[in-house]
PDB file as gemmi writes it, atoms N, CA and C in Angstrom:
CRYST1    1.000    1.000    1.000  90.00  90.00  90.00 P 1                      
ATOM      1  N   MET A   1     -59.879 -15.507   5.067  1.00  0.00           N  
ATOM      2  CA  MET A   1     -60.907 -16.538   5.094  1.00  0.00           C  
ATOM      3  C   MET A   1     -61.350 -16.903   3.683  1.00  0.00           C  
ATOM      4  N   GLU A   2     -61.449 -15.920   2.784  1.00  0.00           N  
ATOM      5  CA  GLU A   2     -61.912 -16.206   1.424  1.00  0.00           C  
ATOM      6  C   GLU A   2     -60.976 -17.182   0.712  1.00  0.00           C  
ATOM      7  N   GLN A   3     -59.659 -16.971   0.858  1.00  0.00           N  
ATOM      8  CA  GLN A   3     -58.700 -17.872   0.224  1.00  0.00           C  
ATOM      9  C   GLN A   3     -58.797 -19.269   0.819  1.00  0.00           C  
ATOM     10  N   SER A   4     -58.976 -19.343   2.133  1.00  0.00           N  
ATOM     11  CA  SER A   4     -59.112 -20.643   2.788  1.00  0.00           C  
ATOM     12  C   SER A   4     -60.332 -21.395   2.280  1.00  0.00           C  
ATOM     13  N   LEU A   5     -61.443 -20.680   2.126  1.00  0.00           N  
ATOM     14  CA  LEU A   5     -62.655 -21.325   1.629  1.00  0.00           C  
ATOM     15  C   LEU A   5     -62.486 -21.805   0.195  1.00  0.00           C  
ATOM     16  N   CYS A   6     -61.776 -21.039  -0.621  1.00  0.00           N  
ATOM     17  CA  CYS A   6     -61.509 -21.466  -1.998  1.00  0.00           C  
ATOM     18  C   CYS A   6     -60.708 -22.763  -2.015  1.00  0.00           C  
ATOM     19  N   VAL A   7     -59.711 -22.860  -1.146  1.00  0.00           N  
ATOM     20  CA  VAL A   7     -58.893 -24.072  -1.086  1.00  0.00           C  
ATOM     21  C   VAL A   7     -59.740 -25.256  -0.624  1.00  0.00           C  
ATOM     22  N   VAL A   8     -60.543 -25.050   0.422  1.00  0.00           N  
ATOM     23  CA  VAL A   8     -61.363 -26.137   0.960  1.00  0.00           C  
ATOM     24  C   VAL A   8     -62.357 -26.636  -0.086  1.00  0.00           C  
ATOM     25  N   PHE A   9     -63.170 -25.730  -0.630  1.00  0.00           N  
ATOM     26  CA  PHE A   9     -64.178 -26.151  -1.608  1.00  0.00           C  
ATOM     27  C   PHE A   9     -63.521 -26.677  -2.884  1.00  0.00           C  
ATOM     28  N   GLY A  10     -62.443 -26.044  -3.316  1.00  0.00           N  
ATOM     29  CA  GLY A  10     -61.740 -26.503  -4.519  1.00  0.00           C  
ATOM     30  C   GLY A  10     -61.226 -27.925  -4.373  1.00  0.00           C  
ATOM     31  N   ASN A  11     -60.578 -28.224  -3.248  1.00  0.00           N  
ATOM     32  CA  ASN A  11     -60.053 -29.569  -3.029  1.00  0.00           C  
ATOM     33  C   ASN A  11     -61.164 -30.595  -2.870  1.00  0.00           C  
ATOM     34  N   LEU A  12     -62.208 -30.246  -2.124  1.00  0.00           N  
ATOM     35  CA  LEU A  12     -63.321 -31.188  -1.965  1.00  0.00           C  
ATOM     36  C   LEU A  12     -63.935 -31.555  -3.310  1.00  0.00           C  
ATOM     37  N   LEU A  13     -64.220 -30.533  -4.112  1.00  0.00           N  
ATOM     38  CA  LEU A  13     -64.875 -30.788  -5.398  1.00  0.00           C  
ATOM     39  C   LEU A  13     -63.947 -31.471  -6.396  1.00  0.00           C  
ATOM     40  N   GLU A  14     -62.675 -31.104  -6.405  1.00  0.00           N  
ATOM     41  CA  GLU A  14     -61.734 -31.765  -7.314  1.00  0.00           C  
ATOM     42  C   GLU A  14     -61.622 -33.248  -6.982  1.00  0.00           C  
ATOM     43  N   ASN A  15     -61.486 -33.576  -5.693  1.00  0.00           N  
ATOM     44  CA  ASN A  15     -61.391 -34.981  -5.285  1.00  0.00           C  
ATOM     45  C   ASN A  15     -62.659 -35.750  -5.640  1.00  0.00           C  
ATOM     46  N   ALA A  16     -63.815 -35.128  -5.392  1.00  0.00           N  
ATOM     47  CA  ALA A  16     -65.081 -35.803  -5.679  1.00  0.00           C  
ATOM     48  C   ALA A  16     -65.244 -36.050  -7.173  1.00  0.00           C  
ATOM     49  N   CYS A  17     -64.929 -35.046  -7.990  1.00  0.00           N  
ATOM     50  CA  CYS A  17     -65.047 -35.204  -9.451  1.00  0.00           C  
ATOM     51  C   CYS A  17     -64.128 -36.316  -9.959  1.00  0.00           C  
ATOM     52  N   GLU A  18     -62.916 -36.359  -9.445  1.00  0.00           N  
ATOM     53  CA  GLU A  18     -61.985 -37.406  -9.870  1.00  0.00           C  
ATOM     54  C   GLU A  18     -62.469 -38.784  -9.434  1.00  0.00           C  
ATOM     55  N   ALA A  19     -63.021 -38.896  -8.229  1.00  0.00           N  
ATOM     56  CA  ALA A  19     -63.531 -40.190  -7.754  1.00  0.00           C  
ATOM     57  C   ALA A  19     -64.697 -40.662  -8.608  1.00  0.00           C  
ATOM     58  N   VAL A  20     -65.583 -39.753  -8.947  1.00  0.00           N  
ATOM     59  CA  VAL A  20     -66.740 -40.102  -9.772  1.00  0.00           C  
ATOM     60  C   VAL A  20     -66.293 -40.507 -11.175  1.00  0.00           C  
ATOM     61  N   GLU A  21     -65.317 -39.796 -11.743  1.00  0.00           N  
ATOM     62  CA  GLU A  21     -64.814 -40.130 -13.085  1.00  0.00           C  
ATOM     63  C   GLU A  21     -64.156 -41.506 -13.123  1.00  0.00           C  
ATOM     64  N   ARG A  22     -63.515 -41.927 -12.028  1.00  0.00           N  
ATOM     65  CA  ARG A  22     -62.826 -43.221 -11.984  1.00  0.00           C  
ATOM     66  C   ARG A  22     -63.787 -44.399 -11.885  1.00  0.00           C  
ATOM     67  N   MET A  23     -65.035 -44.136 -11.538  1.00  0.00           N  
ATOM     68  CA  MET A  23     -65.979 -45.235 -11.376  1.00  0.00           C  
ATOM     69  C   MET A  23     -66.235 -45.923 -12.712  1.00  0.00           C  
ATOM     70  N   GLU A  24     -66.282 -47.232 -12.657  1.00  0.00           N  
ATOM     71  CA  GLU A  24     -66.550 -48.010 -13.861  1.00  0.00           C  
ATOM     72  C   GLU A  24     -68.053 -48.134 -14.062  1.00  0.00           C  
ATOM     73  N   GLY A  25     -68.430 -48.535 -15.248  1.00  0.00           N  
ATOM     74  CA  GLY A  25     -69.848 -48.719 -15.534  1.00  0.00           C  
ATOM     75  C   GLY A  25     -70.364 -47.628 -16.440  1.00  0.00           C  
ATOM     76  N   GLU A  26     -71.630 -47.722 -16.715  1.00  0.00           N  
ATOM     77  CA  GLU A  26     -72.280 -46.776 -17.615  1.00  0.00           C  
ATOM     78  C   GLU A  26     -72.267 -45.372 -17.029  1.00  0.00           C  
ATOM     79  N   GLU A  27     -71.991 -44.403 -17.876  1.00  0.00           N  
ATOM     80  CA  GLU A  27     -71.934 -42.999 -17.468  1.00  0.00           C  
ATOM     81  C   GLU A  27     -73.208 -42.604 -16.725  1.00  0.00           C  
ATOM     82  N   GLY A  28     -73.028 -41.982 -15.562  1.00  0.00           N  
ATOM     83  CA  GLY A  28     -74.160 -41.469 -14.800  1.00  0.00           C  
ATOM     84  C   GLY A  28     -74.788 -42.475 -13.845  1.00  0.00           C  
ATOM     85  N   THR A  29     -74.523 -43.766 -14.034  1.00  0.00           N  
ATOM     86  CA  THR A  29     -75.149 -44.782 -13.204  1.00  0.00           C  
ATOM     87  C   THR A  29     -74.512 -44.806 -11.824  1.00  0.00           C  
ATOM     88  N   GLY A  30     -75.269 -44.450 -10.809  1.00  0.00           N  
ATOM     89  CA  GLY A  30     -74.783 -44.502  -9.440  1.00  0.00           C  
ATOM     90  C   GLY A  30     -73.750 -43.443  -9.091  1.00  0.00           C  
ATOM     91  N   ARG A  31     -73.498 -42.514  -9.977  1.00  0.00           N  
ATOM     92  CA  ARG A  31     -72.506 -41.475  -9.724  1.00  0.00           C  
ATOM     93  C   ARG A  31     -73.198 -40.238  -9.161  1.00  0.00           C  
ATOM     94  N   PHE A  32     -72.619 -39.690  -8.094  1.00  0.00           N  
ATOM     95  CA  PHE A  32     -73.221 -38.493  -7.505  1.00  0.00           C  
ATOM     96  C   PHE A  32     -72.201 -37.717  -6.686  1.00  0.00           C  
ATOM     97  N   ILE A  33     -72.501 -36.447  -6.528  1.00  0.00           N  
ATOM     98  CA  ILE A  33     -71.800 -35.563  -5.601  1.00  0.00           C  
ATOM     99  C   ILE A  33     -72.885 -34.742  -4.921  1.00  0.00           C  
ATOM    100  N   ARG A  34     -72.922 -34.785  -3.602  1.00  0.00           N  
ATOM    101  CA  ARG A  34     -73.878 -33.997  -2.826  1.00  0.00           C  
ATOM    102  C   ARG A  34     -73.084 -33.103  -1.872  1.00  0.00           C  
ATOM    103  N   LEU A  35     -73.306 -31.816  -1.974  1.00  0.00           N  
ATOM    104  CA  LEU A  35     -72.571 -30.856  -1.156  1.00  0.00           C  
ATOM    105  C   LEU A  35     -73.555 -29.938  -0.459  1.00  0.00           C  
ATOM    106  N   SER A  36     -73.383 -29.773   0.831  1.00  0.00           N  
ATOM    107  CA  SER A  36     -74.191 -28.801   1.563  1.00  0.00           C  
ATOM    108  C   SER A  36     -73.278 -28.034   2.508  1.00  0.00           C  
ATOM    109  N   ALA A  37     -73.619 -26.780   2.700  1.00  0.00           N  
ATOM    110  CA  ALA A  37     -72.869 -25.934   3.621  1.00  0.00           C  
ATOM    111  C   ALA A  37     -73.859 -25.008   4.310  1.00  0.00           C  
ATOM    112  N   VAL A  38     -73.750 -24.933   5.630  1.00  0.00           N  
ATOM    113  CA  VAL A  38     -74.624 -24.061   6.397  1.00  0.00           C  
ATOM    114  C   VAL A  38     -73.800 -23.299   7.426  1.00  0.00           C  
ATOM    115  N   GLU A  39     -74.284 -22.123   7.764  1.00  0.00           N  
ATOM    116  CA  GLU A  39     -73.685 -21.351   8.844  1.00  0.00           C  
ATOM    117  C   GLU A  39     -74.536 -21.580  10.075  1.00  0.00           C  
ATOM    118  N   HIS A  40     -73.894 -21.947  11.172  1.00  0.00           N  
ATOM    119  CA  HIS A  40     -74.621 -22.205  12.410  1.00  0.00           C  
ATOM    120  C   HIS A  40     -73.777 -21.707  13.578  1.00  0.00           C  
ATOM    121  N   MET A  41     -74.297 -20.745  14.289  1.00  0.00           N  
ATOM    122  CA  MET A  41     -73.648 -20.195  15.485  1.00  0.00           C  
ATOM    123  C   MET A  41     -72.202 -19.776  15.219  1.00  0.00           C  
ATOM    124  N   GLY A  42     -71.991 -19.097  14.105  1.00  0.00           N  
ATOM    125  CA  GLY A  42     -70.670 -18.586  13.779  1.00  0.00           C  
ATOM    126  C   GLY A  42     -69.724 -19.594  13.166  1.00  0.00           C  
ATOM    127  N   ASN A  43     -70.203 -20.789  12.884  1.00  0.00           N  
ATOM    128  CA  ASN A  43     -69.395 -21.828  12.252  1.00  0.00           C  
ATOM    129  C   ASN A  43     -69.935 -22.139  10.861  1.00  0.00           C  
ATOM    130  N   LEU A  44     -69.037 -22.425   9.946  1.00  0.00           N  
ATOM    131  CA  LEU A  44     -69.438 -22.934   8.644  1.00  0.00           C  
ATOM    132  C   LEU A  44     -69.297 -24.443   8.704  1.00  0.00           C  
ATOM    133  N   ILE A  45     -70.386 -25.136   8.436  1.00  0.00           N  
ATOM    134  CA  ILE A  45     -70.398 -26.595   8.482  1.00  0.00           C  
ATOM    135  C   ILE A  45     -70.605 -27.099   7.061  1.00  0.00           C  
ATOM    136  N   ILE A  46     -69.642 -27.866   6.583  1.00  0.00           N  
ATOM    137  CA  ILE A  46     -69.662 -28.383   5.215  1.00  0.00           C  
ATOM    138  C   ILE A  46     -69.785 -29.899   5.284  1.00  0.00           C  
ATOM    139  N   HIS A  47     -70.729 -30.428   4.544  1.00  0.00           N  
ATOM    140  CA  HIS A  47     -70.902 -31.883   4.463  1.00  0.00           C  
ATOM    141  C   HIS A  47     -70.966 -32.254   2.984  1.00  0.00           C  
ATOM    142  N   MET A  48     -70.128 -33.192   2.586  1.00  0.00           N  
ATOM    143  CA  MET A  48     -70.145 -33.623   1.199  1.00  0.00           C  
ATOM    144  C   MET A  48     -70.078 -35.148   1.142  1.00  0.00           C  
ATOM    145  N   GLU A  49     -70.852 -35.705   0.232  1.00  0.00           N  
ATOM    146  CA  GLU A  49     -70.825 -37.138  -0.058  1.00  0.00           C  
ATOM    147  C   GLU A  49     -70.639 -37.297  -1.548  1.00  0.00           C  
ATOM    148  N   ASN A  50     -69.806 -38.250  -1.923  1.00  0.00           N  
ATOM    149  CA  ASN A  50     -69.672 -38.570  -3.344  1.00  0.00           C  
ATOM    150  C   ASN A  50     -69.504 -40.065  -3.520  1.00  0.00           C  
ATOM    151  N   SER A  51     -69.992 -40.533  -4.660  1.00  0.00           N  
ATOM    152  CA  SER A  51     -69.820 -41.944  -4.969  1.00  0.00           C  
ATOM    153  C   SER A  51     -68.355 -42.204  -5.281  1.00  0.00           C  
ATOM    154  N   MET A  52     -67.943 -43.461  -5.100  1.00  0.00           N  
ATOM    155  CA  MET A  52     -66.559 -43.854  -5.368  1.00  0.00           C  
ATOM    156  C   MET A  52     -66.536 -45.337  -5.700  1.00  0.00           C  
ATOM    157  N   ASP A  53     -65.389 -45.777  -6.190  1.00  0.00           N  
ATOM    158  CA  ASP A  53     -65.269 -47.186  -6.570  1.00  0.00           C  
ATOM    159  C   ASP A  53     -65.014 -48.102  -5.383  1.00  0.00           C  
ATOM    160  N   GLY A  54     -64.923 -47.544  -4.183  1.00  0.00           N  
ATOM    161  CA  GLY A  54     -64.744 -48.357  -2.989  1.00  0.00           C  
ATOM    162  C   GLY A  54     -63.306 -48.648  -2.631  1.00  0.00           C  
ATOM    163  N   LYS A  55     -62.367 -48.119  -3.397  1.00  0.00           N  
ATOM    164  CA  LYS A  55     -60.953 -48.377  -3.136  1.00  0.00           C  
ATOM    165  C   LYS A  55     -60.305 -47.137  -2.523  1.00  0.00           C  
ATOM    166  N   ILE A  56     -60.213 -47.114  -1.198  1.00  0.00           N  
ATOM    167  CA  ILE A  56     -59.555 -46.007  -0.508  1.00  0.00           C  
ATOM    168  C   ILE A  56     -58.166 -46.483  -0.125  1.00  0.00           C  
ATOM    169  N   ARG A  57     -57.212 -45.656  -0.453  1.00  0.00           N  
ATOM    170  CA  ARG A  57     -55.825 -46.002  -0.122  1.00  0.00           C  
ATOM    171  C   ARG A  57     -55.336 -45.082   0.980  1.00  0.00           C  
ATOM    172  N   LYS A  58     -54.918 -45.708   2.100  1.00  0.00           N  
ATOM    173  CA  LYS A  58     -54.437 -44.933   3.238  1.00  0.00           C  
ATOM    174  C   LYS A  58     -53.080 -45.455   3.687  1.00  0.00           C  
ATOM    175  N   TRP A  59     -52.335 -44.568   4.304  1.00  0.00           N  
ATOM    176  CA  TRP A  59     -51.092 -44.909   4.973  1.00  0.00           C  
ATOM    177  C   TRP A  59     -51.186 -44.291   6.353  1.00  0.00           C  
ATOM    178  N   GLY A  60     -51.508 -45.127   7.346  1.00  0.00           N  
ATOM    179  CA  GLY A  60     -51.786 -44.605   8.678  1.00  0.00           C  
ATOM    180  C   GLY A  60     -53.041 -43.760   8.632  1.00  0.00           C  
ATOM    181  N   LYS A  61     -52.950 -42.534   9.128  1.00  0.00           N  
ATOM    182  CA  LYS A  61     -54.109 -41.642   9.106  1.00  0.00           C  
ATOM    183  C   LYS A  61     -54.175 -40.805   7.838  1.00  0.00           C  
ATOM    184  N   PHE A  62     -53.198 -40.965   6.950  1.00  0.00           N  
ATOM    185  CA  PHE A  62     -53.121 -40.158   5.736  1.00  0.00           C  
ATOM    186  C   PHE A  62     -53.715 -40.890   4.548  1.00  0.00           C  
ATOM    187  N   TYR A  63     -54.352 -40.120   3.675  1.00  0.00           N  
ATOM    188  CA  TYR A  63     -54.888 -40.675   2.435  1.00  0.00           C  
ATOM    189  C   TYR A  63     -53.827 -40.558   1.359  1.00  0.00           C  
ATOM    190  N   LEU A  64     -53.695 -41.610   0.565  1.00  0.00           N  
ATOM    191  CA  LEU A  64     -52.725 -41.608  -0.527  1.00  0.00           C  
ATOM    192  C   LEU A  64     -53.360 -41.024  -1.774  1.00  0.00           C  
ATOM    193  N   SER A  65     -52.553 -40.341  -2.540  1.00  0.00           N  
ATOM    194  CA  SER A  65     -53.018 -39.713  -3.769  1.00  0.00           C  
ATOM    195  C   SER A  65     -53.460 -40.770  -4.769  1.00  0.00           C  
ATOM    196  N   SER A  66     -54.486 -40.439  -5.521  1.00  0.00           N  
ATOM    197  CA  SER A  66     -54.923 -41.325  -6.600  1.00  0.00           C  
ATOM    198  C   SER A  66     -54.083 -41.081  -7.848  1.00  0.00           C  
ATOM    199  N   LYS A  67     -53.285 -40.008  -7.849  1.00  0.00           N  
ATOM    200  CA  LYS A  67     -52.499 -39.635  -9.026  1.00  0.00           C  
ATOM    201  C   LYS A  67     -51.069 -40.157  -8.977  1.00  0.00           C  
ATOM    202  N   ARG A  68     -50.546 -40.378  -7.755  1.00  0.00           N  
ATOM    203  CA  ARG A  68     -49.160 -40.833  -7.617  1.00  0.00           C  
ATOM    204  C   ARG A  68     -49.027 -41.628  -6.321  1.00  0.00           C  
ATOM    205  N   GLN A  69     -47.929 -42.282  -6.141  1.00  0.00           N  
ATOM    206  CA  GLN A  69     -47.713 -43.143  -4.983  1.00  0.00           C  
ATOM    207  C   GLN A  69     -47.148 -42.351  -3.805  1.00  0.00           C  
ATOM    208  N   GLU A  70     -47.906 -41.416  -3.299  1.00  0.00           N  
ATOM    209  CA  GLU A  70     -47.491 -40.637  -2.138  1.00  0.00           C  
ATOM    210  C   GLU A  70     -48.724 -40.078  -1.449  1.00  0.00           C  
ATOM    211  N   VAL A  71     -48.505 -39.543  -0.250  1.00  0.00           N  
ATOM    212  CA  VAL A  71     -49.613 -38.954   0.505  1.00  0.00           C  
ATOM    213  C   VAL A  71     -50.157 -37.771  -0.281  1.00  0.00           C  
ATOM    214  N   GLY A  72     -51.474 -37.722  -0.418  1.00  0.00           N  
ATOM    215  CA  GLY A  72     -52.114 -36.611  -1.116  1.00  0.00           C  
ATOM    216  C   GLY A  72     -52.102 -35.362  -0.250  1.00  0.00           C  
ATOM    217  N   ILE A  73     -52.110 -34.218  -0.899  1.00  0.00           N  
ATOM    218  CA  ILE A  73     -52.079 -32.968  -0.139  1.00  0.00           C  
ATOM    219  C   ILE A  73     -53.455 -32.322  -0.004  1.00  0.00           C  
ATOM    220  N   GLY A  74     -54.418 -32.740  -0.800  1.00  0.00           N  
ATOM    221  CA  GLY A  74     -55.737 -32.107  -0.782  1.00  0.00           C  
ATOM    222  C   GLY A  74     -56.445 -32.225   0.555  1.00  0.00           C  
ATOM    223  N   LEU A  75     -56.652 -33.443   1.042  1.00  0.00           N  
ATOM    224  CA  LEU A  75     -57.360 -33.628   2.305  1.00  0.00           C  
ATOM    225  C   LEU A  75     -56.541 -33.113   3.477  1.00  0.00           C  
ATOM    226  N   SER A  76     -55.217 -33.255   3.398  1.00  0.00           N  
ATOM    227  CA  SER A  76     -54.354 -32.721   4.459  1.00  0.00           C  
ATOM    228  C   SER A  76     -54.467 -31.205   4.538  1.00  0.00           C  
ATOM    229  N   SER A  77     -54.517 -30.540   3.388  1.00  0.00           N  
ATOM    230  CA  SER A  77     -54.629 -29.082   3.405  1.00  0.00           C  
ATOM    231  C   SER A  77     -55.991 -28.651   3.930  1.00  0.00           C  
ATOM    232  N   ILE A  78     -57.052 -29.406   3.623  1.00  0.00           N  
ATOM    233  CA  ILE A  78     -58.372 -29.097   4.168  1.00  0.00           C  
ATOM    234  C   ILE A  78     -58.345 -29.204   5.691  1.00  0.00           C  
ATOM    235  N   SER A  79     -57.757 -30.268   6.208  1.00  0.00           N  
ATOM    236  CA  SER A  79     -57.655 -30.449   7.664  1.00  0.00           C  
ATOM    237  C   SER A  79     -56.859 -29.323   8.305  1.00  0.00           C  
ATOM    238  N   ASN A  80     -55.744 -28.958   7.688  1.00  0.00           N  
ATOM    239  CA  ASN A  80     -54.905 -27.886   8.235  1.00  0.00           C  
ATOM    240  C   ASN A  80     -55.642 -26.547   8.245  1.00  0.00           C  
ATOM    241  N   ILE A  81     -56.354 -26.254   7.179  1.00  0.00           N  
ATOM    242  CA  ILE A  81     -57.110 -24.998   7.112  1.00  0.00           C  
ATOM    243  C   ILE A  81     -58.216 -24.991   8.163  1.00  0.00           C  
ATOM    244  N   ALA A  82     -58.915 -26.105   8.301  1.00  0.00           N  
ATOM    245  CA  ALA A  82     -59.984 -26.182   9.310  1.00  0.00           C  
ATOM    246  C   ALA A  82     -59.407 -25.916  10.705  1.00  0.00           C  
ATOM    247  N   GLN A  83     -58.286 -26.534  11.023  1.00  0.00           N  
ATOM    248  CA  GLN A  83     -57.663 -26.332  12.330  1.00  0.00           C  
ATOM    249  C   GLN A  83     -57.183 -24.891  12.498  1.00  0.00           C  
ATOM    250  N   MET A  84     -56.651 -24.319  11.435  1.00  0.00           N  
ATOM    251  CA  MET A  84     -56.174 -22.941  11.467  1.00  0.00           C  
ATOM    252  C   MET A  84     -57.325 -21.975  11.791  1.00  0.00           C  
ATOM    253  N   HIS A  85     -58.534 -22.349  11.411  1.00  0.00           N  
ATOM    254  CA  HIS A  85     -59.708 -21.510  11.651  1.00  0.00           C  
ATOM    255  C   HIS A  85     -60.563 -22.064  12.802  1.00  0.00           C  
ATOM    256  N   GLY A  86     -59.915 -22.748  13.749  1.00  0.00           N  
ATOM    257  CA  GLY A  86     -60.598 -23.209  14.949  1.00  0.00           C  
ATOM    258  C   GLY A  86     -61.567 -24.343  14.739  1.00  0.00           C  
ATOM    259  N   GLY A  87     -61.416 -25.101  13.654  1.00  0.00           N  
ATOM    260  CA  GLY A  87     -62.353 -26.174  13.340  1.00  0.00           C  
ATOM    261  C   GLY A  87     -61.688 -27.528  13.227  1.00  0.00           C  
ATOM    262  N   ASP A  88     -62.292 -28.384  12.433  1.00  0.00           N  
ATOM    263  CA  ASP A  88     -61.811 -29.743  12.266  1.00  0.00           C  
ATOM    264  C   ASP A  88     -62.341 -30.300  10.951  1.00  0.00           C  
ATOM    265  N   ALA A  89     -61.755 -31.383  10.500  1.00  0.00           N  
ATOM    266  CA  ALA A  89     -62.214 -32.070   9.294  1.00  0.00           C  
ATOM    267  C   ALA A  89     -62.117 -33.572   9.527  1.00  0.00           C  
ATOM    268  N   GLN A  90     -63.122 -34.283   9.085  1.00  0.00           N  
ATOM    269  CA  GLN A  90     -63.160 -35.747   9.191  1.00  0.00           C  
ATOM    270  C   GLN A  90     -63.539 -36.315   7.829  1.00  0.00           C  
ATOM    271  N   PHE A  91     -62.899 -37.421   7.463  1.00  0.00           N  
ATOM    272  CA  PHE A  91     -63.156 -38.066   6.183  1.00  0.00           C  
ATOM    273  C   PHE A  91     -63.274 -39.566   6.410  1.00  0.00           C  
ATOM    274  N   HIS A  92     -64.180 -40.189   5.694  1.00  0.00           N  
ATOM    275  CA  HIS A  92     -64.260 -41.651   5.718  1.00  0.00           C  
ATOM    276  C   HIS A  92     -65.037 -42.140   4.495  1.00  0.00           C  
ATOM    277  N   GLY A  93     -64.809 -43.358   4.163  1.00  0.00           N  
ATOM    278  CA  GLY A  93     -65.504 -43.948   3.033  1.00  0.00           C  
ATOM    279  C   GLY A  93     -65.945 -45.359   3.347  1.00  0.00           C  
ATOM    280  N   GLU A  94     -67.148 -45.685   2.909  1.00  0.00           N  
ATOM    281  CA  GLU A  94     -67.654 -47.042   3.056  1.00  0.00           C  
ATOM    282  C   GLU A  94     -68.858 -47.227   2.139  1.00  0.00           C  
ATOM    283  N   ASN A  95     -69.063 -48.472   1.727  1.00  0.00           N  
ATOM    284  CA  ASN A  95     -70.215 -48.830   0.891  1.00  0.00           C  
ATOM    285  C   ASN A  95     -70.333 -47.967  -0.358  1.00  0.00           C  
ATOM    286  N   GLY A  96     -69.185 -47.622  -0.968  1.00  0.00           N  
ATOM    287  CA  GLY A  96     -69.204 -46.874  -2.211  1.00  0.00           C  
ATOM    288  C   GLY A  96     -69.477 -45.385  -2.075  1.00  0.00           C  
ATOM    289  N   VAL A  97     -69.384 -44.868  -0.832  1.00  0.00           N  
ATOM    290  CA  VAL A  97     -69.613 -43.445  -0.592  1.00  0.00           C  
ATOM    291  C   VAL A  97     -68.460 -42.877   0.234  1.00  0.00           C  
ATOM    292  N   PHE A  98     -67.896 -41.757  -0.233  1.00  0.00           N  
ATOM    293  CA  PHE A  98     -66.866 -41.053   0.524  1.00  0.00           C  
ATOM    294  C   PHE A  98     -67.521 -39.832   1.152  1.00  0.00           C  
ATOM    295  N   VAL A  99     -67.306 -39.652   2.460  1.00  0.00           N  
ATOM    296  CA  VAL A  99     -67.946 -38.577   3.214  1.00  0.00           C  
ATOM    297  C   VAL A  99     -66.880 -37.630   3.749  1.00  0.00           C  
ATOM    298  N   SER A 100     -67.118 -36.334   3.541  1.00  0.00           N  
ATOM    299  CA  SER A 100     -66.235 -35.288   4.057  1.00  0.00           C  
ATOM    300  C   SER A 100     -67.071 -34.377   4.943  1.00  0.00           C  
ATOM    301  N   ASP A 101     -66.609 -34.170   6.180  1.00  0.00           N  
ATOM    302  CA  ASP A 101     -67.255 -33.248   7.100  1.00  0.00           C  
ATOM    303  C   ASP A 101     -66.207 -32.247   7.567  1.00  0.00           C  
ATOM    304  N   VAL A 102     -66.481 -30.973   7.351  1.00  0.00           N  
ATOM    305  CA  VAL A 102     -65.536 -29.913   7.686  1.00  0.00           C  
ATOM    306  C   VAL A 102     -66.293 -28.812   8.417  1.00  0.00           C  
ATOM    307  N   TYR A 103     -65.690 -28.298   9.483  1.00  0.00           N  
ATOM    308  CA  TYR A 103     -66.274 -27.097  10.075  1.00  0.00           C  
ATOM    309  C   TYR A 103     -65.160 -26.105  10.398  1.00  0.00           C  
ATOM    310  N   LEU A 104     -65.493 -24.840  10.274  1.00  0.00           N  
ATOM    311  CA  LEU A 104     -64.565 -23.752  10.531  1.00  0.00           C  
ATOM    312  C   LEU A 104     -65.289 -22.655  11.300  1.00  0.00           C  
ATOM    313  N   GLU A 105     -64.568 -21.975  12.181  1.00  0.00           N  
ATOM    314  CA  GLU A 105     -65.128 -20.801  12.847  1.00  0.00           C  
ATOM    315  C   GLU A 105     -65.030 -19.639  11.864  1.00  0.00           C  
ATOM    316  N   LEU A 106     -66.158 -19.060  11.524  1.00  0.00           N  
ATOM    317  CA  LEU A 106     -66.170 -17.988  10.528  1.00  0.00           C  
ATOM    318  C   LEU A 106     -65.596 -16.684  11.046  1.00  0.00           C  
ATOM    319  N   TYR A 107     -65.750 -16.429  12.331  1.00  0.00           N  
ATOM    320  CA  TYR A 107     -65.379 -15.120  12.837  1.00  0.00           C  
ATOM    321  C   TYR A 107     -64.207 -15.166  13.798  1.00  0.00           C  
ATOM    322  N   ALA A 108     -63.514 -16.283  13.870  1.00  0.00           N  
ATOM    323  CA  ALA A 108     -62.340 -16.381  14.747  1.00  0.00           C  
ATOM    324  C   ALA A 108     -61.290 -15.389  14.278  1.00  0.00           C  
ATOM    325  N   GLY A 109     -60.842 -14.557  15.177  1.00  0.00           N  
ATOM    326  CA  GLY A 109     -59.805 -13.599  14.839  1.00  0.00           C  
ATOM    327  C   GLY A 109     -60.298 -12.407  14.061  1.00  0.00           C  
ATOM    328  N   ALA A 110     -61.597 -12.304  13.808  1.00  0.00           N  
ATOM    329  CA  ALA A 110     -62.138 -11.157  13.080  1.00  0.00           C  
ATOM    330  C   ALA A 110     -62.084  -9.935  13.975  1.00  0.00           C  
ATOM    331  N   PRO A 111     -61.841  -8.767  13.413  1.00  0.00           N  
ATOM    332  CA  PRO A 111     -61.786  -7.568  14.235  1.00  0.00           C  
ATOM    333  C   PRO A 111     -63.122  -7.277  14.886  1.00  0.00           C  
ATOM    334  N   ASP A 112     -63.066  -6.787  16.087  1.00  0.00           N  
ATOM    335  CA  ASP A 112     -64.268  -6.396  16.829  1.00  0.00           C  
ATOM    336  C   ASP A 112     -64.933  -5.253  16.071  1.00  0.00           C  
ATOM    337  N   GLU A 113     -66.257  -5.274  15.977  1.00  0.00           N  
ATOM    338  CA  GLU A 113     -66.976  -4.246  15.228  1.00  0.00           C  
ATOM    339  C   GLU A 113     -66.666  -2.835  15.709  1.00  0.00           C  
ATOM    340  N   ASP A 114     -66.497  -2.699  17.034  1.00  0.00           N  
ATOM    341  CA  ASP A 114     -66.232  -1.366  17.594  1.00  0.00           C  
ATOM    342  C   ASP A 114     -64.846  -0.849  17.201  1.00  0.00           C  
ATOM    343  N   THR A 115     -63.873  -1.766  17.027  1.00  0.00           N  
ATOM    344  CA  THR A 115     -62.518  -1.327  16.710  1.00  0.00           C  
ATOM    345  C   THR A 115     -62.231  -1.360  15.219  1.00  0.00           C  
ATOM    346  N   ALA A 116     -63.127  -1.939  14.431  1.00  0.00           N  
ATOM    347  CA  ALA A 116     -62.904  -2.074  12.998  1.00  0.00           C  
ATOM    348  C   ALA A 116     -62.883  -0.713  12.298  1.00  0.00           C  
ATOM    349  N   HIS A 117     -63.564   0.271  12.860  1.00  0.00           N  
ATOM    350  CA  HIS A 117     -63.637   1.578  12.214  1.00  0.00           C  
ATOM    351  C   HIS A 117     -62.685   2.588  12.824  1.00  0.00           C  
ATOM    352  N   ALA A 118     -61.871   2.173  13.763  1.00  0.00           N  
ATOM    353  CA  ALA A 118     -60.954   3.095  14.454  1.00  0.00           C  
ATOM    354  C   ALA A 118     -59.837   3.548  13.568  1.00  0.00           C  
TER     355      ALA A 118                                                      
END                                                                             
């Protein structure tokens, strides 16, 4: 789970930082990254919003990389990890804001407390 969380948070923050850096205009003007994560009923719920230039590139349901002309692996890997841990991930952008919502089951597949010490 720790490695999965590193990948999820790493990709979310890397994408957000790159989107904010690409924005034109005076440094700091209208640029933001807001990240929150809470544990609720055994699930980790992550919500992130970041400013963007409003140009989202998609091919079908896949997001295209901002670095090269191909499907990006960051958001796909977040979705795959969320599903692997019994969760889901949704992404969308509008009005200059990109929104990422991810949830994962924190204790799915965790050893039972009674058998963990056997």
